[in-house]
Backbone as CSV, one residue per row, in Angstrom:
resi,resn,N_x,N_y,N_z,CA_x,CA_y,CA_z,C_x,C_y,C_z
1,MET,8.919,-19.911,38.692,9.595,-19.142,39.706,9.132,-19.619,41.075
2,CYS,10.035,-19.621,42.006,9.735,-20.026,43.373,10.249,-18.965,44.333
3,THR,9.705,-18.971,45.533,10.164,-18.078,46.592,10.630,-18.941,47.753
4,LEU,11.781,-18.623,48.272,12.398,-19.351,49.362,11.863,-18.842,50.696
5,VAL,11.360,-19.765,51.541,10.866,-19.413,52.873,11.452,-20.383,53.888
6,LYS,11.454,-19.972,55.147,11.892,-20.870,56.212,10.844,-21.960,56.400
7,LYS,11.304,-23.177,56.587,10.395,-24.315,56.756,9.497,-24.133,57.971
8,SER,9.993,-23.485,59.004,9.224,-23.302,60.235,8.175,-22.192,60.126
9,GLN,8.208,-21.431,59.047,7.295,-20.304,58.900,5.855,-20.764,58.702
10,LYS,4.939,-20.077,59.347,3.505,-20.370,59.244,2.837,-19.345,58.332
11,LEU,1.739,-19.759,57.706,0.953,-18.828,56.902,0.463,-17.683,57.774
12,GLU,0.519,-16.484,57.231,0.067,-15.285,57.929,-1.201,-14.800,57.229
13,THR,-2.217,-14.408,57.975,-3.441,-13.851,57.397,-3.401,-12.337,57.546
14,LEU,-3.552,-11.634,56.432,-3.474,-10.172,56.446,-4.701,-9.568,57.121
15,ASP,-4.457,-8.562,57.977,-5.575,-7.863,58.612,-5.915,-6.563,57.886
16,LYS,-5.162,-6.271,56.799,-5.480,-5.129,55.930,-4.863,-5.390,54.559
17,ASP,-5.339,-4.649,53.562,-4.793,-4.776,52.209,-3.296,-4.474,52.210
18,LEU,-2.547,-5.143,51.329,-1.112,-4.926,51.204,-0.785,-4.623,49.752
19,LYS,-0.130,-3.480,49.512,0.292,-3.105,48.163,1.607,-3.807,47.842
20,VAL,1.658,-4.481,46.693,2.849,-5.189,46.240,3.034,-4.918,44.747
21,TYR,4.131,-5.452,44.209,4.451,-5.260,42.792,4.794,-6.605,42.175
22,LYS,4.419,-6.754,40.918,4.605,-8.019,40.229,5.243,-7.751,38.869
23,LEU,6.232,-8.572,38.529,6.897,-8.479,37.232,6.081,-9.272,36.223
24,MET,5.709,-8.620,35.133,4.844,-9.252,34.135,5.402,-8.984,32.738
25,LYS,4.760,-9.597,31.755,5.059,-9.335,30.353,3.813,-8.730,29.719
26,ARG,4.034,-7.955,28.682,2.911,-7.351,27.971,2.953,-7.848,26.544
27,LYS,1.883,-8.469,26.114,1.802,-8.950,24.736,1.456,-7.761,23.844
28,ALA,2.338,-7.464,22.922,2.212,-6.263,22.104,0.945,-6.250,21.242
29,GLU,0.567,-7.406,20.700,-0.546,-7.413,19.745,-1.893,-7.058,20.364
30,ASN,-2.091,-7.356,21.649,-3.378,-7.032,22.263,-3.249,-6.285,23.593
31,GLY,-2.031,-6.002,24.020,-1.814,-5.263,25.255,-2.101,-6.057,26.513
32,MET,-2.377,-7.355,26.399,-2.681,-8.190,27.555,-1.464,-8.299,28.479
33,ILE,-1.723,-8.362,29.761,-0.660,-8.537,30.753,-0.642,-10.007,31.155
34,ILE,0.538,-10.632,31.044,0.660,-12.050,31.399,1.821,-12.228,32.367
35,SER,1.727,-13.252,33.185,2.816,-13.522,34.121,4.037,-13.993,33.341
36,GLY,5.204,-13.618,33.844,6.440,-13.913,33.131,6.838,-15.368,33.125
37,PHE,6.473,-16.105,34.148,6.942,-17.486,34.261,5.920,-18.496,33.740
38,LYS,4.700,-18.416,34.223,3.676,-19.396,33.828,2.812,-18.919,32.664
39,ARG,3.017,-17.691,32.217,2.284,-17.116,31.084,0.775,-17.053,31.325
40,PHE,0.381,-16.805,32.567,-1.024,-16.699,32.926,-1.531,-15.301,32.581
41,PRO,-2.660,-15.183,31.858,-3.192,-13.852,31.514,-3.996,-13.253,32.669
42,TYR,-3.749,-11.977,32.963,-4.450,-11.276,34.040,-5.289,-10.134,33.469
43,GLN,-6.420,-9.878,34.129,-7.245,-8.711,33.840,-7.109,-7.744,35.003
44,LYS,-6.997,-6.468,34.695,-6.918,-5.465,35.754,-8.208,-5.455,36.560
45,GLY,-8.054,-5.337,37.882,-9.188,-5.201,38.781,-9.875,-6.495,39.181
46,LYS,-9.468,-7.613,38.633,-10.097,-8.900,38.947,-9.362,-9.580,40.101
47,LEU,-10.119,-10.180,41.028,-9.533,-10.921,42.127,-9.202,-12.331,41.666
48,TYR,-7.952,-12.734,41.873,-7.502,-14.088,41.543,-7.177,-14.815,42.838
49,LYS,-7.514,-16.118,42.873,-7.275,-16.936,44.056,-6.572,-18.225,43.654
50,THR,-5.719,-18.712,44.538,-5.036,-19.987,44.338,-4.621,-20.521,45.700
51,LYS,-3.936,-21.643,45.707,-3.401,-22.196,46.947,-1.899,-21.970,46.980
52,ILE,-1.377,-21.757,48.170,0.065,-21.650,48.361,0.576,-23.056,48.634
53,ALA,1.578,-23.487,47.862,2.086,-24.846,48.040,3.578,-24.905,47.772
54,GLU,4.224,-25.785,48.494,5.660,-26.037,48.332,5.908,-26.676,46.968
55,GLU,7.035,-26.333,46.364,7.464,-26.972,45.117,8.179,-28.256,45.494
56,THR,7.669,-29.385,45.036,8.240,-30.661,45.442,9.230,-31.232,44.431
57,SER,9.193,-30.772,43.200,10.132,-31.268,42.193,11.386,-30.408,42.192
58,VAL,12.524,-31.032,42.402,13.788,-30.291,42.426,14.031,-29.578,41.087
59,PHE,13.477,-30.075,40.011,13.682,-29.471,38.698,12.898,-28.171,38.527
60,ASN,11.882,-27.952,39.364,11.077,-26.739,39.280,11.484,-25.683,40.302
61,MET,12.495,-25.954,41.103,12.921,-25.009,42.133,13.832,-23.953,41.511
62,ILE,13.229,-22.868,41.104,13.953,-21.821,40.405,13.990,-20.571,41.280
63,PRO,15.159,-20.164,41.759,15.228,-18.927,42.530,14.759,-17.746,41.677
64,PHE,14.212,-16.739,42.335,13.718,-15.558,41.642,14.805,-14.927,40.785
65,ASP,16.009,-14.814,41.336,17.132,-14.233,40.608,18.421,-14.570,41.340
66,SER,19.538,-14.036,40.866,20.833,-14.349,41.480,20.914,-13.847,42.920
67,GLU,20.221,-12.763,43.242,20.226,-12.259,44.617,19.593,-13.279,45.563
68,GLU,18.448,-13.855,45.159,17.822,-14.860,46.006,18.666,-16.135,46.044
69,ARG,19.319,-16.484,44.947,20.193,-17.662,44.916,21.328,-17.486,45.930
70,ASN,21.908,-16.283,46.014,22.976,-16.019,46.986,22.458,-16.080,48.411
71,ILE,21.245,-15.583,48.623,20.626,-15.672,49.948,20.441,-17.136,50.331
72,LEU,20.025,-17.945,49.378,19.846,-19.380,49.628,21.153,-20.031,50.055
73,ARG,22.212,-19.763,49.317,23.514,-20.362,49.671,23.928,-19.976,51.085
74,LYS,23.828,-18.683,51.395,24.202,-18.200,52.723,23.302,-18.822,53.790
75,TYR,22.027,-18.870,53.521,21.069,-19.416,54.479,21.346,-20.888,54.770
76,LEU,21.569,-21.666,53.745,21.809,-23.092,53.943,23.109,-23.353,54.685
77,MET,24.094,-22.476,54.517,25.370,-22.647,55.215,25.284,-22.213,56.675
78,GLU,24.608,-21.088,56.944,24.622,-20.492,58.282,23.477,-20.945,59.178
79,VAL,22.348,-21.267,58.594,21.164,-21.512,59.404,20.552,-22.865,59.053
80,TYR,21.384,-23.849,58.909,20.904,-25.150,58.451,19.904,-25.793,59.411
81,ASN,19.854,-25.334,60.655,18.922,-25.921,61.616,17.468,-25.520,61.345
82,ASP,17.205,-24.600,60.430,15.848,-24.223,60.029,15.795,-24.298,58.506
83,PRO,15.641,-25.492,57.949,15.736,-25.666,56.499,14.761,-24.792,55.728
84,ALA,15.082,-24.580,54.479,14.275,-23.734,53.609,13.373,-24.571,52.720
85,LEU,12.269,-23.965,52.311,11.349,-24.565,51.349,11.207,-23.602,50.174
86,TYR,11.031,-24.154,48.997,10.669,-23.338,47.844,9.162,-23.397,47.683
87,ILE,8.535,-22.236,47.633,7.096,-22.153,47.412,6.878,-21.885,45.925
88,GLY,6.290,-22.857,45.241,6.086,-22.744,43.803,4.702,-22.242,43.444
89,SER,3.686,-22.698,44.167,2.314,-22.332,43.851,1.879,-21.167,44.722
90,GLY,1.345,-20.149,44.086,0.904,-18.936,44.764,1.238,-17.750,43.884
91,PHE,0.780,-16.580,44.279,1.074,-15.357,43.524,2.344,-14.735,44.095
92,HIS,3.386,-14.714,43.287,4.694,-14.210,43.701,4.778,-12.723,43.394
93,SER,5.219,-11.955,44.381,5.330,-10.512,44.193,6.438,-9.967,45.083
94,ALA,6.654,-8.655,44.975,7.694,-7.986,45.759,7.079,-6.796,46.481
95,LEU,7.706,-6.407,47.570,7.208,-5.278,48.350,7.629,-3.936,47.770
96,THR,8.665,-3.924,46.905,9.125,-2.670,46.302,9.348,-2.842,44.800
97,ILE,9.202,-1.760,44.084,9.493,-1.753,42.641,10.975,-2.029,42.422
98,GLU,11.821,-1.442,43.254,13.270,-1.567,43.100,13.723,-3.023,43.119
99,ARG,13.050,-3.855,43.904,13.428,-5.269,43.990,13.264,-5.981,42.653
100,LEU,12.373,-5.477,41.805,12.082,-6.118,40.525,12.873,-5.553,39.352
101,LYS,13.362,-4.330,39.467,13.978,-3.658,38.323,15.201,-4.375,37.764
102,SER,15.940,-5.096,38.574,17.120,-5.793,38.064,16.744,-6.975,37.172
103,ASN,15.488,-7.354,37.149,15.022,-8.485,36.350,14.224,-8.057,35.121
104,LEU,14.247,-6.764,34.809,13.484,-6.263,33.664,14.185,-6.556,32.355
105,TYR,13.427,-7.023,31.403,13.891,-7.214,30.034,12.903,-6.511,29.125
106,TYR,13.209,-6.444,27.836,12.315,-5.773,26.908,10.910,-6.373,26.997
107,ASN,9.928,-5.508,26.956,8.513,-5.866,26.984,8.044,-6.348,28.355
108,ASN,8.873,-6.154,29.394,8.430,-6.421,30.763,7.774,-5.169,31.315
109,VAL,6.859,-5.399,32.230,6.242,-4.300,32.961,6.208,-4.687,34.434
110,ILE,6.159,-3.675,35.275,5.921,-3.893,36.700,4.528,-3.370,36.979
111,VAL,3.700,-4.215,37.586,2.339,-3.802,37.903,2.169,-3.672,39.412
112,GLU,1.399,-2.662,39.784,1.021,-2.511,41.183,-0.164,-3.429,41.435
113,CYS,-0.116,-4.134,42.556,-1.160,-5.094,42.901,-1.595,-4.876,44.340
114,ILE,-2.721,-5.446,44.664,-3.196,-5.474,46.043,-3.376,-6.934,46.453
115,ILE,-2.812,-7.273,47.585,-3.151,-8.534,48.230,-4.217,-8.148,49.251
116,PRO,-5.461,-8.607,49.041,-6.550,-8.116,49.884,-6.539,-8.649,51.321
117,LYS,-7.111,-7.853,52.187,-7.313,-8.236,53.583,-7.924,-9.637,53.626
118,GLY,-7.450,-10.465,54.557,-7.943,-11.825,54.701,-7.151,-12.854,53.905
119,SER,-6.270,-12.378,53.014,-5.437,-13.288,52.224,-4.400,-13.941,53.118
120,GLN,-3.936,-15.104,52.687,-2.834,-15.774,53.367,-1.557,-15.481,52.604
121,ILE,-0.476,-15.253,53.349,0.814,-14.948,52.734,1.938,-15.697,53.431
122,LEU,3.027,-15.853,52.695,4.308,-16.275,53.250,5.335,-15.230,52.818
123,ARG,6.125,-14.760,53.754,7.185,-13.808,53.440,8.458,-14.605,53.167
124,GLY,9.163,-14.225,52.112,10.377,-14.925,51.747,11.516,-14.670,52.711
125,ILE,12.532,-15.534,52.652,13.766,-15.275,53.392,14.352,-13.958,52.897
126,ASP,14.241,-13.711,51.584,14.497,-12.378,51.030,13.275,-11.560,51.425
127,LYS,13.422,-10.672,52.379,12.293,-9.964,52.992,11.479,-9.129,52.011
128,ASN,11.995,-8.920,50.803,11.255,-8.143,49.807,10.364,-9.005,48.918
129,LEU,10.414,-10.324,49.081,9.599,-11.222,48.257,8.486,-11.836,49.100
130,ILE,7.344,-12.046,48.466,6.161,-12.524,49.177,5.350,-13.428,48.247
131,VAL,4.669,-14.400,48.822,3.754,-15.269,48.070,2.394,-15.176,48.746
132,SER,1.343,-15.063,47.936,-0.007,-14.934,48.488,-0.972,-15.883,47.793
133,ASN,-2.122,-16.081,48.429,-3.148,-16.931,47.820,-4.194,-16.114,47.070
134,GLN,-4.119,-14.785,47.153,-5.038,-13.911,46.436,-4.282,-12.677,45.946
135,ILE,-4.730,-12.130,44.809,-4.105,-10.912,44.298,-5.058,-10.214,43.328
136,ILE,-4.944,-8.898,43.275,-5.676,-8.072,42.311,-4.644,-7.220,41.583
137,ILE,-4.643,-7.262,40.258,-3.736,-6.448,39.447,-4.380,-5.077,39.267
138,ASN,-3.664,-4.018,39.655,-4.224,-2.671,39.538,-3.812,-1.963,38.256
139,GLU,-2.526,-1.639,38.148,-2.087,-0.848,36.998,-0.596,-1.027,36.749
140,ILE,-0.196,-0.751,35.528,1.224,-0.758,35.177,1.857,0.482,35.780
141,VAL,2.960,0.283,36.519,3.661,1.419,37.126,5.047,1.622,36.524
142,PHE,5.543,0.630,35.783,6.837,0.768,35.097,6.772,-0.080,33.847
143,ASN,7.061,0.553,32.703,6.995,-0.129,31.416,8.378,-0.085,30.781
144,ASN,9.058,-1.201,30.738,10.423,-1.259,30.228,10.508,-0.957,28.735
145,SER,9.483,-1.260,27.969,9.545,-1.027,26.525,9.443,0.460,26.189
146,GLU,9.070,1.293,27.168,8.987,2.734,26.937,10.171,3.480,27.509
147,ASN,11.083,2.791,28.221,12.204,3.467,28.893,13.539,3.061,28.322
């Protein structure tokens, strides 16, 4: 999964913690929470760090969903003077639970997370999507297999 950002956008450093939400999968046999795209296993309460980086392979540029794909088309047509980049490396999340619900499938969960103060972030062209270099998984706030 990638997040679309304006090429001219600079990394922002948070001056306070930011609550976000992440779409994950839950492995039934052990209850482990794993990321939906890269299948990375997460532990609740642990701080994870990575680098934010542009996706350079056109084959890996995957919009978050059809809504972001439509934003991309509109953006490239109307604002071509500020080209877009796909950010592939980093922790991808959303600012609201509602932004993620249209992408829920069986055994998906939405987890509340914290991007800690001092983290670097890029905000997507879709203002509800964000990529960060640090994240802490707090708790499951929506469980699709129970609803």
